[in-house]
N, CA, C, O and the ligand as a Tripos MOL2 file, in Angstrom:
@<TRIPOS>MOLECULE
protein
  265   263    67     0     0
PROTEIN
NO_CHARGES

@<TRIPOS>ATOM
      1 N          -3.5430   19.6070   -4.0600 N.3       1 MET1
      2 CA         -3.6690   18.2050   -3.6500 C.3       1 MET1
      3 C          -4.5710   17.4720   -4.6370 C.2       1 MET1
      4 O          -5.6730   17.9210   -4.9510 O.2       1 MET1
      5 N          -4.0860   16.3570   -5.1090 N.am      2 THR2
      6 CA         -4.8430   15.5530   -6.0490 C.3       2 THR2
      7 C          -5.4480   14.3560   -5.3290 C.2       2 THR2
      8 O          -4.7350   13.6480   -4.6180 O.2       2 THR2
      9 N          -6.7300   14.1150   -5.4950 N.am      3 ALA3
     10 CA         -7.3860   12.9560   -4.9010 C.3       3 ALA3
     11 C          -7.4370   11.8330   -5.9280 C.2       3 ALA3
     12 O          -7.9220   12.0150   -7.0450 O.2       3 ALA3
     13 N          -6.9320   10.6750   -5.5340 N.am      4 LEU4
     14 CA         -6.8840    9.5170   -6.4270 C.3       4 LEU4
     15 C          -7.6040    8.3670   -5.7560 C.2       4 LEU4
     16 O          -7.7690    8.3600   -4.5360 O.2       4 LEU4
     17 N          -8.0380    7.3880   -6.5480 N.am      5 ALA5
     18 CA         -8.7330    6.2360   -5.9890 C.3       5 ALA5
     19 C          -7.7730    5.3960   -5.1500 C.2       5 ALA5
     20 O          -6.6490    5.1220   -5.5720 O.2       5 ALA5
     21 N          -8.2100    4.9940   -3.9790 N.am      6 CYS6
     22 CA         -7.4280    4.0950   -3.1300 C.3       6 CYS6
     23 C          -7.6020    2.6760   -3.6590 C.2       6 CYS6
     24 O          -8.7320    2.2450   -3.8850 O.2       6 CYS6
     25 N          -6.4870    1.9240   -3.8660 N.am      7 PRO7
     26 CA         -6.6300    0.5520   -4.3690 C.3       7 PRO7
     27 C          -7.1670   -0.4190   -3.3190 C.2       7 PRO7
     28 O          -7.5150   -1.5520   -3.6520 O.2       7 PRO7
     29 N          -7.2380    0.0070   -2.0540 N.am      8 GLY8
     30 CA         -7.6520   -0.9070   -1.0000 C.3       8 GLY8
     31 C          -9.1120   -0.7630   -0.5980 C.2       8 GLY8
     32 O          -9.6450   -1.6350    0.0880 O.2       8 GLY8
     33 N          -9.7750    0.3240   -1.0090 N.am      9 CYS9
     34 CA        -11.1660    0.5480   -0.6320 C.3       9 CYS9
     35 C         -11.7890    1.4900   -1.6470 C.2       9 CYS9
     36 O         -11.2000    1.7530   -2.6960 O.2       9 CYS9
     37 N         -12.9510    1.9890   -1.3500 N.am     10 THR10
     38 CA        -13.6150    2.9050   -2.2760 C.3      10 THR10
     39 C         -13.2740    4.3580   -1.9680 C.2      10 THR10
     40 O         -13.8300    5.2720   -2.5770 O.2      10 THR10
     41 N         -12.3660    4.5700   -1.0270 N.am     11 GLY11
     42 CA        -11.9920    5.9180   -0.6360 C.3      11 GLY11
     43 C         -10.9790    6.5350   -1.5810 C.2      11 GLY11
     44 O         -10.7030    5.9950   -2.6530 O.2      11 GLY11
     45 N         -10.4340    7.6560   -1.1830 N.am     12 VAL12
     46 CA         -9.4420    8.3550   -1.9990 C.3      12 VAL12
     47 C          -8.1260    8.4470   -1.2360 C.2      12 VAL12
     48 O          -8.0940    8.5090   -0.0070 O.2      12 VAL12
     49 N          -7.0600    8.4530   -1.9980 N.am     13 ARG13
     50 CA         -5.7250    8.6440   -1.4280 C.3      13 ARG13
     51 C          -5.1480    9.9120   -2.0230 C.2      13 ARG13
     52 O          -5.6210   10.4070   -3.0460 O.2      13 ARG13
     53 N          -4.1190   10.4310   -1.3710 N.am     14 ARG14
     54 CA         -3.4530   11.6090   -1.9060 C.3      14 ARG14
     55 C          -2.3690   11.1890   -2.8660 C.2      14 ARG14
     56 O          -1.8060   10.0980   -2.7640 O.2      14 ARG14
     57 N          -2.0820   12.0860   -3.8160 N.am     15 ASP15
     58 CA         -0.9680   11.8780   -4.7250 C.3      15 ASP15
     59 C           0.2980   11.6330   -3.9030 C.2      15 ASP15
     60 O           0.5730   12.3670   -2.9540 O.2      15 ASP15
     61 N           1.0630   10.6140   -4.2610 N.am     16 GLY16
     62 CA          2.2790   10.3090   -3.5140 C.3      16 GLY16
     63 C           2.0770    9.2900   -2.4160 C.2      16 GLY16
     64 O           3.0490    8.8580   -1.7960 O.2      16 GLY16
     65 N           0.8270    8.8860   -2.1540 N.am     17 GLN17
     66 CA          0.5640    7.8510   -1.1650 C.3      17 GLN17
     67 C           0.0710    6.5930   -1.8720 C.2      17 GLN17
     68 O          -0.6060    6.6660   -2.8980 O.2      17 GLN17
     69 N           0.4210    5.4370   -1.3060 N.am     18 TYR18
     70 CA          0.0120    4.1680   -1.9100 C.3      18 TYR18
     71 C          -1.4450    3.8670   -1.6080 C.2      18 TYR18
     72 O          -2.1530    3.2970   -2.4380 O.2      18 TYR18
     73 N          -1.8940    4.2550   -0.4090 N.am     19 LEU19
     74 CA         -3.2450    3.9200    0.0680 C.3      19 LEU19
     75 C          -3.8230    5.1290    0.7970 C.2      19 LEU19
     76 O          -3.1000    6.0750    1.1090 O.2      19 LEU19
     77 N          -5.1340    5.0950    1.0690 N.am     20 CYS20
     78 CA         -5.7080    6.1420    1.9090 C.3      20 CYS20
     79 C          -5.2650    5.9200    3.3620 C.2      20 CYS20
     80 O          -4.7290    4.8630    3.6970 O.2      20 CYS20
     81 N          -5.4860    6.9010    4.1990 N.am     21 GLY21
     82 CA         -5.0110    6.8290    5.5710 C.3      21 GLY21
     83 C          -5.5640    5.6480    6.3550 C.2      21 GLY21
     84 O          -4.8370    5.0260    7.1300 O.2      21 GLY21
     85 N          -6.8490    5.3280    6.1620 N.am     22 SER22
     86 CA         -7.4200    4.2400    6.9610 C.3      22 SER22
     87 C          -6.8970    2.8810    6.4950 C.2      22 SER22
     88 O          -6.6590    2.0010    7.3230 O.2      22 SER22
     89 N          -6.7130    2.6940    5.1790 N.am     23 CYS23
     90 CA         -6.1250    1.4340    4.7030 C.3      23 CYS23
     91 C          -4.6830    1.3150    5.1800 C.2      23 CYS23
     92 O          -4.2620    0.2550    5.6430 O.2      23 CYS23
     93 N          -3.9330    2.3990    5.0660 N.am     24 TRP24
     94 CA         -2.5230    2.3850    5.4670 C.3      24 TRP24
     95 C          -2.3890    1.9760    6.9270 C.2      24 TRP24
     96 O          -1.4790    1.2280    7.2870 O.2      24 TRP24
     97 N          -3.3020    2.4720    7.7730 N.am     25 SER25
     98 CA         -3.2050    2.1820    9.2030 C.3      25 SER25
     99 C          -3.5110    0.7200    9.5050 C.2      25 SER25
    100 O          -3.1750    0.2330   10.5840 O.2      25 SER25
    101 N          -4.1490    0.0060    8.5620 N.am     26 LEU26
    102 CA         -4.4670   -1.4100    8.7810 C.3      26 LEU26
    103 C          -3.3170   -2.3320    8.3620 C.2      26 LEU26
    104 O          -3.3060   -3.5080    8.7230 O.2      26 LEU26
    105 N          -2.3690   -1.8130    7.6160 N.am     27 LEU27
    106 CA         -1.2510   -2.6540    7.1810 C.3      27 LEU27
    107 C          -0.4070   -3.0630    8.3760 C.2      27 LEU27
    108 O          -0.2710   -2.2900    9.3250 O.2      27 LEU27
    109 N           0.1690   -4.2740    8.3500 N.am     28 PRO28
    110 CA          1.1040   -4.6480    9.4240 C.3      28 PRO28
    111 C           2.2800   -3.6720    9.4630 C.2      28 PRO28
    112 O           2.6790   -3.1070    8.4440 O.2      28 PRO28
    113 N           2.8160   -3.4950   10.6550 N.am     29 HIS29
    114 CA          3.9140   -2.5530   10.8470 C.3      29 HIS29
    115 C           5.0770   -2.8510    9.9070 C.2      29 HIS29
    116 O           5.6480   -1.9310    9.3210 O.2      29 HIS29
    117 N           5.4350   -4.1330    9.7550 N.am     30 VAL30
    118 CA          6.5960   -4.4690    8.9130 C.3      30 VAL30
    119 C           6.3290   -4.1280    7.4530 C.2      30 VAL30
    120 O           7.2430   -3.7290    6.7310 O.2      30 VAL30
    121 N           5.0770   -4.2830    7.0120 N.am     31 ALA31
    122 CA          4.7500   -3.9460    5.6260 C.3      31 ALA31
    123 C           4.8490   -2.4410    5.4190 C.2      31 ALA31
    124 O           5.3620   -1.9830    4.3980 O.2      31 ALA31
    125 N           4.3540   -1.6680    6.3910 N.am     32 ARG32
    126 CA          4.4490   -0.2060    6.2730 C.3      32 ARG32
    127 C           5.8990    0.2460    6.2220 C.2      32 ARG32
    128 O           6.2710    1.1270    5.4470 O.2      32 ARG32
    129 N           6.7140   -0.3860    7.0750 N.am     33 ARG33
    130 CA          8.1230    0.0090    7.1220 C.3      33 ARG33
    131 C           8.7960   -0.2880    5.7760 C.2      33 ARG33
    132 O           9.5750    0.5220    5.2740 O.2      33 ARG33
    133 N           8.4870   -1.4570    5.1980 N.am     34 ALA34
    134 CA          9.0850   -1.8080    3.9050 C.3      34 ALA34
    135 C           8.6270   -0.8330    2.8220 C.2      34 ALA34
    136 O           9.4280   -0.3830    2.0020 O.2      34 ALA34
    137 N           7.3270   -0.5110    2.8250 N.am     35 LEU35
    138 CA          6.7880    0.3680    1.7820 C.3      35 LEU35
    139 C           7.2850    1.8070    1.9270 C.2      35 LEU35
    140 O           7.3200    2.5570    0.9510 O.2      35 LEU35
    141 N           7.6660    2.1870    3.1370 N.am     36 ASN36
    142 CA          8.1490    3.5540    3.3490 C.3      36 ASN36
    143 C           9.5620    3.7430    2.8330 C.2      36 ASN36
    144 O          10.0230    4.8750    2.6820 O.2      36 ASN36
    145 N          10.2540    2.6460    2.5620 N.am     37 ARG37
    146 CA         11.6310    2.7510    2.1040 C.3      37 ARG37
    147 C          11.6200    3.1060    0.6170 C.2      37 ARG37
    148 O          11.0320    2.3970   -0.2000 O.2      37 ARG37
    149 N          12.2680    4.1950    0.2890 N.am     38 LEU38
    150 CA         12.2810    4.6430   -1.1110 C.3      38 LEU38
    151 C          13.6680    4.4020   -1.6890 C.2      38 LEU38
    152 O          14.5440    5.2630   -1.6160 O.2      38 LEU38
    153 N          13.8560    3.2100   -2.2690 N.am     39 ASP39
    154 CA         15.1200    2.9010   -2.9260 C.3      39 ASP39
    155 C          14.7980    2.2560   -4.2680 C.2      39 ASP39
    156 O          13.6810    2.3780   -4.7690 O.2      39 ASP39
    157 N          15.7810    1.5670   -4.8480 N.am     40 ASP40
    158 CA         15.5760    0.9910   -6.1850 C.3      40 ASP40
    159 C          14.4920   -0.0800   -6.1980 C.2      40 ASP40
    160 O          13.9500   -0.3890   -7.2590 O.2      40 ASP40
    161 N          14.1620   -0.6560   -5.0360 N.am     41 ASP41
    162 CA         13.1530   -1.7050   -4.9710 C.3      41 ASP41
    163 C          11.7650   -1.1680   -4.6270 C.2      41 ASP41
    164 O          10.8230   -1.9470   -4.4870 O.2      41 ASP41
    165 N          11.6260    0.1380   -4.4900 N.am     42 ALA42
    166 CA         10.3500    0.7050   -4.0470 C.3      42 ALA42
    167 C           9.2100    0.3280   -5.0060 C.2      42 ALA42
    168 O           8.1000    0.0150   -4.5750 O.2      42 ALA42
    169 N           9.5040    0.3620   -6.3120 N.am     43 PHE43
    170 CA          8.4470    0.0540   -7.2670 C.3      43 PHE43
    171 C           8.0720   -1.4210   -7.2100 C.2      43 PHE43
    172 O           6.9030   -1.7710   -7.3750 O.2      43 PHE43
    173 N           9.0610   -2.2930   -6.9760 N.am     44 ARG44
    174 CA          8.7820   -3.7270   -6.8340 C.3      44 ARG44
    175 C           7.8830   -3.9600   -5.6000 C.2      44 ARG44
    176 O           6.9770   -4.7930   -5.6500 O.2      44 ARG44
    177 N           8.1240   -3.2390   -4.5080 N.am     45 ARG45
    178 CA          7.2830   -3.3890   -3.3090 C.3      45 ARG45
    179 C           5.8610   -2.9080   -3.5950 C.2      45 ARG45
    180 O           4.8910   -3.5260   -3.1570 O.2      45 ARG45
    181 N           5.7450   -1.8120   -4.3250 N.am     46 LEU46
    182 CA          4.4120   -1.3180   -4.6690 C.3      46 LEU46
    183 C           3.6700   -2.3540   -5.5130 C.2      46 LEU46
    184 O           2.4710   -2.5640   -5.3300 O.2      46 LEU46
    185 N           4.3920   -3.0080   -6.4490 N.am     47 ARG47
    186 CA          3.7520   -4.0480   -7.2580 C.3      47 ARG47
    187 C           3.2770   -5.1980   -6.3790 C.2      47 ARG47
    188 O           2.2040   -5.7540   -6.6140 O.2      47 ARG47
    189 N           4.0740   -5.5630   -5.3590 N.am     48 GLU48
    190 CA          3.6580   -6.6330   -4.4340 C.3      48 GLU48
    191 C           2.3740   -6.2420   -3.7160 C.2      48 GLU48
    192 O           1.4510   -7.0450   -3.5840 O.2      48 GLU48
    193 N           2.3300   -4.9910   -3.2550 N.am     49 LEU49
    194 CA          1.1330   -4.5120   -2.5680 C.3      49 LEU49
    195 C          -0.0760   -4.5630   -3.4960 C.2      49 LEU49
    196 O          -1.1300   -5.0780   -3.1230 O.2      49 LEU49
    197 N           0.0780   -4.0330   -4.6960 N.am     50 ARG50
    198 CA         -1.0430   -3.9970   -5.6540 C.3      50 ARG50
    199 C          -1.5100   -5.4010   -6.0060 C.2      50 ARG50
    200 O          -2.7120   -5.6470   -6.1020 O.2      50 ARG50
    201 N          -0.5570   -6.3410   -6.2040 N.am     51 ALA51
    202 CA         -0.9190   -7.7050   -6.5810 C.3      51 ALA51
    203 C          -1.7380   -8.3600   -5.4660 C.2      51 ALA51
    204 O          -2.7260   -9.0430   -5.7360 O.2      51 ALA51
    205 N          -1.3190   -8.1460   -4.2020 N.am     52 GLN52
    206 CA         -2.0600   -8.7690   -3.0940 C.3      52 GLN52
    207 C          -3.4430   -8.1580   -2.9430 C.2      52 GLN52
    208 O          -4.4120   -8.8660   -2.6720 O.2      52 GLN52
    209 N          -3.5360   -6.8440   -3.1180 N.am     53 LEU53
    210 CA         -4.8520   -6.2040   -3.0540 C.3      53 LEU53
    211 C          -5.7520   -6.7470   -4.1700 C.2      53 LEU53
    212 O          -6.9420   -6.9830   -3.9600 O.2      53 LEU53
    213 N          -5.1680   -6.9410   -5.3530 N.am     54 ALA54
    214 CA         -5.9480   -7.4420   -6.4850 C.3      54 ALA54
    215 C          -6.4340   -8.8660   -6.2330 C.2      54 ALA54
    216 O          -7.4620   -9.2770   -6.7710 O.2      54 ALA54
    217 N          -5.6920   -9.6230   -5.4110 N.am     55 HIS55
    218 CA         -6.0940  -10.9900   -5.0920 C.3      55 HIS55
    219 C          -6.9820  -11.0620   -3.8540 C.2      55 HIS55
    220 O          -7.3520  -12.1500   -3.4120 O.2      55 HIS55
    221 N          -7.3180   -9.9130   -3.3020 N.am     56 GLY56
    222 CA         -8.2260   -9.8910   -2.1720 C.3      56 GLY56
    223 C          -7.6100  -10.2120   -0.8290 C.2      56 GLY56
    224 O          -8.3190  -10.5650    0.1130 O.2      56 GLY56
    225 N          -6.2840  -10.0930   -0.7280 N.am     57 VAL57
    226 CA         -5.6350  -10.3120    0.5680 C.3      57 VAL57
    227 C          -6.0710   -9.1880    1.5140 C.2      57 VAL57
    228 O          -5.9880   -8.0150    1.1490 O.2      57 VAL57
    229 N          -6.5370   -9.5290    2.7280 N.am     58 PRO58
    230 CA         -6.9350   -8.4760    3.6710 C.3      58 PRO58
    231 C          -5.7490   -7.5790    4.0220 C.2      58 PRO58
    232 O          -4.6090   -8.0400    4.0790 O.2      58 PRO58
    233 N          -6.0210   -6.3100    4.2550 N.am     59 LEU59
    234 CA         -4.9420   -5.3480    4.5050 C.3      59 LEU59
    235 C          -4.0470   -5.7760    5.6590 C.2      59 LEU59
    236 O          -2.8320   -5.5780    5.6160 O.2      59 LEU59
    237 N          -4.6490   -6.3640    6.6960 N.am     60 ASN60
    238 CA         -3.8400   -6.7220    7.8620 C.3      60 ASN60
    239 C          -3.0440   -8.0200    7.6470 C.2      60 ASN60
    240 O          -2.3370   -8.4780    8.5450 O.2      60 ASN60
    241 N          -3.1700   -8.6110    6.4330 N.am     61 ARG61
    242 CA         -2.4120   -9.8300    6.1120 C.3      61 ARG61
    243 C          -1.4080   -9.5810    4.9950 C.2      61 ARG61
    244 O          -0.7490  -10.5150    4.5380 O.2      61 ARG61
    245 N          -1.2830   -8.3400    4.5540 N.am     62 ILE62
    246 CA         -0.3580   -8.0220    3.4610 C.3      62 ILE62
    247 C           1.0840   -8.2500    3.9290 C.2      62 ILE62
    248 O           1.4700   -7.8450    5.0260 O.2      62 ILE62
    249 N           1.8660   -8.9090    3.0680 N.am     63 GLU63
    250 CA          3.2880   -9.1120    3.3640 C.3      63 GLU63
    251 C           4.1080   -8.5560    2.2120 C.2      63 GLU63
    252 O           3.8680   -8.8860    1.0500 O.2      63 GLU63
    253 N           5.0700   -7.7190    2.5380 N.am     64 ILE64
    254 CA          5.9270   -7.1090    1.5340 C.3      64 ILE64
    255 C           7.3450   -7.6030    1.7580 C.2      64 ILE64
    256 O           7.8610   -7.5390    2.8740 O.2      64 ILE64
    257 N           7.9810   -8.0990    0.6920 N.am     65 THR65
    258 CA          9.3740   -8.5180    0.8060 C.3      65 THR65
    259 C          10.2400   -7.2810    1.0180 C.2      65 THR65
    260 O          10.2190   -6.3720    0.1880 O.2      65 THR65
    261 N          11.0020   -7.2260    2.1100 N.am     66 PRO66
    262 CA         11.8250   -6.0300    2.3470 C.3      66 PRO66
    263 C          12.9000   -5.9150    1.2730 C.2      66 PRO66
    264 O          13.6970   -4.9770    1.2950 O.2      66 PRO66
    265 ZN         -8.3730    2.8860    1.3310 Zn       67 ZN67
@<TRIPOS>BOND
     1     1     2 1
     2     2     3 1
     3     3     4 2
     4     3     5 am
     5     5     6 1
     6     6     7 1
     7     7     8 2
     8     7     9 am
     9     9    10 1
    10    10    11 1
    11    11    12 2
    12    11    13 am
    13    13    14 1
    14    14    15 1
    15    15    16 2
    16    15    17 am
    17    17    18 1
    18    18    19 1
    19    19    20 2
    20    19    21 am
    21    21    22 1
    22    22    23 1
    23    23    24 2
    24    23    25 am
    25    25    26 1
    26    26    27 1
    27    27    28 2
    28    27    29 am
    29    29    30 1
    30    30    31 1
    31    31    32 2
    32    31    33 am
    33    33    34 1
    34    34    35 1
    35    35    36 2
    36    35    37 am
    37    37    38 1
    38    38    39 1
    39    39    40 2
    40    39    41 am
    41    41    42 1
    42    42    43 1
    43    43    44 2
    44    43    45 am
    45    45    46 1
    46    46    47 1
    47    47    48 2
    48    47    49 am
    49    49    50 1
    50    50    51 1
    51    51    52 2
    52    51    53 am
    53    53    54 1
    54    54    55 1
    55    55    56 2
    56    55    57 am
    57    57    58 1
    58    58    59 1
    59    59    60 2
    60    59    61 am
    61    61    62 1
    62    62    63 1
    63    63    64 2
    64    63    65 am
    65    65    66 1
    66    66    67 1
    67    67    68 2
    68    67    69 am
    69    69    70 1
    70    70    71 1
    71    71    72 2
    72    71    73 am
    73    73    74 1
    74    74    75 1
    75    75    76 2
    76    75    77 am
    77    77    78 1
    78    78    79 1
    79    79    80 2
    80    79    81 am
    81    81    82 1
    82    82    83 1
    83    83    84 2
    84    83    85 am
    85    85    86 1
    86    86    87 1
    87    87    88 2
    88    87    89 am
    89    89    90 1
    90    90    91 1
    91    91    92 2
    92    91    93 am
    93    93    94 1
    94    94    95 1
    95    95    96 2
    96    95    97 am
    97    97    98 1
    98    98    99 1
    99    99   100 2
   100    99   101 am
   101   101   102 1
   102   102   103 1
   103   103   104 2
   104   103   105 am
   105   105   106 1
   106   106   107 1
   107   107   108 2
   108   107   109 am
   109   109   110 1
   110   110   111 1
   111   111   112 2
   112   111   113 am
   113   113   114 1
   114   114   115 1
   115   115   116 2
   116   115   117 am
   117   117   118 1
   118   118   119 1
   119   119   120 2
   120   119   121 am
   121   121   122 1
   122   122   123 1
   123   123   124 2
   124   123   125 am
   125   125   126 1
   126   126   127 1
   127   127   128 2
   128   127   129 am
   129   129   130 1
   130   130   131 1
   131   131   132 2
   132   131   133 am
   133   133   134 1
   134   134   135 1
   135   135   136 2
   136   135   137 am
   137   137   138 1
   138   138   139 1
   139   139   140 2
   140   139   141 am
   141   141   142 1
   142   142   143 1
   143   143   144 2
   144   143   145 am
   145   145   146 1
   146   146   147 1
   147   147   148 2
   148   147   149 am
   149   149   150 1
   150   150   151 1
   151   151   152 2
   152   151   153 am
   153   153   154 1
   154   154   155 1
   155   155   156 2
   156   155   157 am
   157   157   158 1
   158   158   159 1
   159   159   160 2
   160   159   161 am
   161   161   162 1
   162   162   163 1
   163   163   164 2
   164   163   165 am
   165   165   166 1
   166   166   167 1
   167   167   168 2
   168   167   169 am
   169   169   170 1
   170   170   171 1
   171   171   172 2
   172   171   173 am
   173   173   174 1
   174   174   175 1
   175   175   176 2
   176   175   177 am
   177   177   178 1
   178   178   179 1
   179   179   180 2
   180   179   181 am
   181   181   182 1
   182   182   183 1
   183   183   184 2
   184   183   185 am
   185   185   186 1
   186   186   187 1
   187   187   188 2
   188   187   189 am
   189   189   190 1
   190   190   191 1
   191   191   192 2
   192   191   193 am
   193   193   194 1
   194   194   195 1
   195   195   196 2
   196   195   197 am
   197   197   198 1
   198   198   199 1
   199   199   200 2
   200   199   201 am
   201   201   202 1
   202   202   203 1
   203   203   204 2
   204   203   205 am
   205   205   206 1
   206   206   207 1
   207   207   208 2
   208   207   209 am
   209   209   210 1
   210   210   211 1
   211   211   212 2
   212   211   213 am
   213   213   214 1
   214   214   215 1
   215   215   216 2
   216   215   217 am
   217   217   218 1
   218   218   219 1
   219   219   220 2
   220   219   221 am
   221   221   222 1
   222   222   223 1
   223   223   224 2
   224   223   225 am
   225   225   226 1
   226   226   227 1
   227   227   228 2
   228   227   229 am
   229   229   230 1
   230   230   231 1
   231   231   232 2
   232   231   233 am
   233   233   234 1
   234   234   235 1
   235   235   236 2
   236   235   237 am
   237   237   238 1
   238   238   239 1
   239   239   240 2
   240   239   241 am
   241   241   242 1
   242   242   243 1
   243   243   244 2
   244   243   245 am
   245   245   246 1
   246   246   247 1
   247   247   248 2
   248   247   249 am
   249   249   250 1
   250   250   251 1
   251   251   252 2
   252   251   253 am
   253   253   254 1
   254   254   255 1
   255   255   256 2
   256   255   257 am
   257   257   258 1
   258   258   259 1
   259   259   260 2
   260   259   261 am
   261   261   262 1
   262   262   263 1
   263   263   264 2
@<TRIPOS>SUBSTRUCTURE
     1 MET1         2 RESIDUE 1 A MET
     2 THR2         6 RESIDUE 1 A THR
     3 ALA3        10 RESIDUE 1 A ALA
     4 LEU4        14 RESIDUE 1 A LEU
     5 ALA5        18 RESIDUE 1 A ALA
     6 CYS6        22 RESIDUE 1 A CYS
     7 PRO7        26 RESIDUE 1 A PRO
     8 GLY8        30 RESIDUE 1 A GLY
     9 CYS9        34 RESIDUE 1 A CYS
    10 THR10       38 RESIDUE 1 A THR
    11 GLY11       42 RESIDUE 1 A GLY
    12 VAL12       46 RESIDUE 1 A VAL
    13 ARG13       50 RESIDUE 1 A ARG
    14 ARG14       54 RESIDUE 1 A ARG
    15 ASP15       58 RESIDUE 1 A ASP
    16 GLY16       62 RESIDUE 1 A GLY
    17 GLN17       66 RESIDUE 1 A GLN
    18 TYR18       70 RESIDUE 1 A TYR
    19 LEU19       74 RESIDUE 1 A LEU
    20 CYS20       78 RESIDUE 1 A CYS
    21 GLY21       82 RESIDUE 1 A GLY
    22 SER22       86 RESIDUE 1 A SER
    23 CYS23       90 RESIDUE 1 A CYS
    24 TRP24       94 RESIDUE 1 A TRP
    25 SER25       98 RESIDUE 1 A SER
    26 LEU26      102 RESIDUE 1 A LEU
    27 LEU27      106 RESIDUE 1 A LEU
    28 PRO28      110 RESIDUE 1 A PRO
    29 HIS29      114 RESIDUE 1 A HIS
    30 VAL30      118 RESIDUE 1 A VAL
    31 ALA31      122 RESIDUE 1 A ALA
    32 ARG32      126 RESIDUE 1 A ARG
    33 ARG33      130 RESIDUE 1 A ARG
    34 ALA34      134 RESIDUE 1 A ALA
    35 LEU35      138 RESIDUE 1 A LEU
    36 ASN36      142 RESIDUE 1 A ASN
    37 ARG37      146 RESIDUE 1 A ARG
    38 LEU38      150 RESIDUE 1 A LEU
    39 ASP39      154 RESIDUE 1 A ASP
    40 ASP40      158 RESIDUE 1 A ASP
    41 ASP41      162 RESIDUE 1 A ASP
    42 ALA42      166 RESIDUE 1 A ALA
    43 PHE43      170 RESIDUE 1 A PHE
    44 ARG44      174 RESIDUE 1 A ARG
    45 ARG45      178 RESIDUE 1 A ARG
    46 LEU46      182 RESIDUE 1 A LEU
    47 ARG47      186 RESIDUE 1 A ARG
    48 GLU48      190 RESIDUE 1 A GLU
    49 LEU49      194 RESIDUE 1 A LEU
    50 ARG50      198 RESIDUE 1 A ARG
    51 ALA51      202 RESIDUE 1 A ALA
    52 GLN52      206 RESIDUE 1 A GLN
    53 LEU53      210 RESIDUE 1 A LEU
    54 ALA54      214 RESIDUE 1 A ALA
    55 HIS55      218 RESIDUE 1 A HIS
    56 GLY56      222 RESIDUE 1 A GLY
    57 VAL57      226 RESIDUE 1 A VAL
    58 PRO58      230 RESIDUE 1 A PRO
    59 LEU59      234 RESIDUE 1 A LEU
    60 ASN60      238 RESIDUE 1 A ASN
    61 ARG61      242 RESIDUE 1 A ARG
    62 ILE62      246 RESIDUE 1 A ILE
    63 GLU63      250 RESIDUE 1 A GLU
    64 ILE64      254 RESIDUE 1 A ILE
    65 THR65      258 RESIDUE 1 A THR
    66 PRO66      262 RESIDUE 1 A PRO
    67 ZN67       265 GROUP 0 **** ****
């Protein structure tokens, strides 16, 4: 198991996860559902998540285009 920096806090996330468990649990249900979908748009959704985190959007206000 590889520990990586969580982009949403100072904690660590596991390899293969976008966020640590506590950040992930704060995301709105619809955002989690969109991010869990692994298709051709998965990387675009990850970029949306990263961009909002970089702009300081609170985790519970993150919106991901499905
Ligand atoms: Zn985190």
